[in-house]
N, C-alpha and C positions, 0 to 999 in steps of 0.2 A: 504493500500500500504506500503510495507516494505521500510524503510528509510535506505540507505546504509551509514554507518559512513565513513567519510573521515579521512584519516591519515594525520596528520599535520607534519610540519617540525620539531617542537620541540619534538614530539613523536619519530620520526626517530632518531634524534640526541641522545635522551636519551637511546634508544635501542642500538645504536652503542657504547655509553660509557659503558653501562652495559655489553656488549659483551667483552669489553676490549680495544677498540680503544681509543687512547689518543692524546692529543695535541702534535704536533711534530712528530707523527708517519709518516712513509713512507709506503704507501699501494697501491697495485694494486687491482682494483675492477672489478669483473665480475658480471653482474646483470640482473635481469628481473623486469621491472616495474610492469608487471601484477601480479607478485608473492606477492606484498604488499597488494593487494586489491585496493580500490580507494584512490589515493593519491591526496590531494588538490594541484592543479596547476601542477600535473604530474611530469615529469622527472626532471625539474628544482628544485623541492622541495627536491628530494633525493640528488642531487648534492650540493645544499646549505647546507643541513644537514651534509653531509660529510665534507664540508669546515668548517662549524661551529665547528665541533669536532676537526679536524686536526689543525686548525688555519693556518695562513700564514707561521708559522715555520715548518709545516708538508709538506708532498708531496702527492698529489693525482694523481694516474696514472690509465688510462683506455685503453683498446684496441680500435683502430679505424680502424680495418682491413677491407679490401675489398675482400681479398682472390682472387685477380686478376679478380674480376668481375668489369670491368672498363667501364663506360659509354663512348662511343666514342673511347675506347681502350687506354685511357690515364689517369694516375693518376694525379689529381689536388688536392693538399692538402687543397685548399680553397673551393672545390666543391664536391669531391667524398665522397659519403655517406659510413658509416660503416655498416657492416652486423652483428654487435654485439648487436643490440638492441637500443631502443630509448634513454636510459640513456646515453650511451657513444656517440651516434650520436648527442645528445643535448650538451654534454660536449665539444666535440672538436669544435663545432660551436660557442662557446663563444669567441674563437679567442684570439690572442695575446693581444689585447686591454684589455681583461678581465683576462689576465695572463695565458691563456691556449695555450701551444705550441704543434704543431703536426709535426711529423717527416716526412722525405722524402722517407722512404722505400716504394716502389710502391705496395707491397701486404700486409704488416703487419705494417703500421704506428702506432705509439704510441702517445697518447695525455696525457699531463701532466700539472699540476698546483701546485703552491706552491714554497717553498724555493729553491728546487733543479730542478725545472721544465726545465729551459733553459739548464742547465748543462747536464741533463740526455738526452735531446732530440737533441741537436744541431749537433751531429756527427753520428747519427744512420745510415745514408746512406754510411758511410765509414767503417762500421764494419759488423760483421755477424748479420743477421736479429734477431736472438734470442741467440746470443752468450754472453760470459761473459762481454763484453763491450757494449752490447746493452742497451737501457734504462732500461729494466726489469732486465738484468744481473747486472747493476750498483746498482739499487735499492735493489736487493736481497743481494748484497755484503755489503751494508751499513745498514744492519739490517732490511730490508723490510719485510712486511707482505702481505699475501693474504687475500682478503675478498670476499666471494662468497655470493651474495644476491639472494637467491631463485633459484640457478642454480646448486648446487652441485659441484663436482670436474670436471665434464665433460669438461667445457671450460677453465680449469686451464692452462693458457699459460705457466706458469713456468715449467711445465714438459718438454716443448720443450727446455727451457734454459738448463736443466739438460742433455737432449739428445745431444744438441750441444756441451756442455762442455765435455761430454764423447766421442765426435767425432763419434757419431752414423753414420754408413755408409749409412743409408737410406736418409740422408739429404744432399743436395748439398750446398756447401759454395759459395754463390753468383754466382750460375750457371743458373739463369734465369734473363732475362732483359725485362723491360717494359717501354713504354714511360712515362716520368714524365714532367709535366708542372711546370716550376720554376716561382717564383713570378714576374719576368720580362717578362714572356710569352714564354721564350725560352723552347724548348722541347729537353730533353736529354734521352738517354737510361739508366735507373737506374737499379741497380742490387738488387736482393733479393735471398732468399734461393731457392733451388730446392726441392720441396715437394716430399715425398716418393710415389712410384708407388702403394703400398699396405698399408693397415692399420697396425700400430704397434700392436702386440699382447698383449703388456703390458700397454702402456699409452693411446692408443685410446679407449679401453674399460674401462680405469681407474681402473685397477685391484689393484692399490696401495691404493685406497680410504679407505678400512677398516683398513689399517695399519696406517692411519693418526689419527684415533680416540683418541689415548692417547695424541696427540699433538695439538688438536684443541679445540676451544671454540665454542659452539653452542648456539643459542638463537633465539627467534621469534621477529620480528619487523613487526607489523601489522600481516599479514598472511605469511610473507616471512620467510623462514628458512635460517638463516644466519650462516656462518661458518667463523671463524677467525683463522689464523695459521701463524706461522713464516716460512719464506722461508728457514731458516737454518734447521729447522726440516724437512720440505718437501724435501729438497735436500737429506738428509740422507735416508729418506724412499724411494724416487724414485730411487736414485742410487742403493740401495740394491735390489730393484725390477728389475732393468735393468741389473745389473751386472751378468755376467754368461750367458746371452742370447743375449745381444745387438750385440756383435761382432761376434757371431756365426750365426746371422740372415742373410738371403740371400736377404732381401728386399733392393732395391736400389732406387735412385731418379728417378722420372718419366722422360719420354722423350716426349717432345713436341716442337712446333715451336719456343718457347721462350728460349730454352736451348742455352747457350753460354759457351765459355771457361771461367773458373773462373778467376777473377782478384784478388784473395786472395793468398798471399804467405803462404803456409801451414807451411813451415819450420820456418819462422820468426813470424808467427801469426799476420800478418798485411796486409794492402792493398798494392798491388804492386805499384811502383812509377809511372807507366804509366796509371793507372786507371783514367777514365774520372771523377770519383767521387771526385777527388782532385780539379776539376775546379768549383765546386758549393758547 
């Protein structure tokens, strides 16, 4: 009978360091637990290894998106599972007692741990879902990195930050609203972006991925193919890929029953004074 070797926390941490991840780094992680092979104690081991490397002086960020697939039709930051895999779903469930904060965006909440976790997450519900002042936008602005563990560039959320920054006409600025359950039990209508009606011909098929090769570091951790890159490099590559086609594109935000008038002041680049988001 073949014995399957288990991958340990120390091995994952060593692989991350060899890849170039360092103490104090700020990093957004997309991941597949299955890609590693058999990991001793599962998703928690990957999370702990990342924390070991980054230390409390670093910042660990993960998606905790539900993509508007809401049980009971309401986003509850303490209950609603993420559709991004078992590692991020385990991560956000650590909770604030364990130093992990989860945002109030009803479709694309972000989870974050470390030195800047609370600062990055506390006002996500008052800005653009993946805009320059979103958690991921702030992390990227402050020297952040992207780490893809066994998933390639397909789920790279950062390309949506670039799209939003370029004011891509296919994304609505806070033009969909969904019920959000606040910690006190109150339910409010919370805003998120309006997703595009059709796929982007550049970022959805990740056509920029080959252009990232000169800017990335690759390695194997267990059986997982890992990619580490800076968001500064990724922004340049993705902007170049989009420029010249984005504003000529005819794709616009989708239309559904959740569409509402935006509460975003486009001229001032901020939330309108009468937005309900100011109340929570």
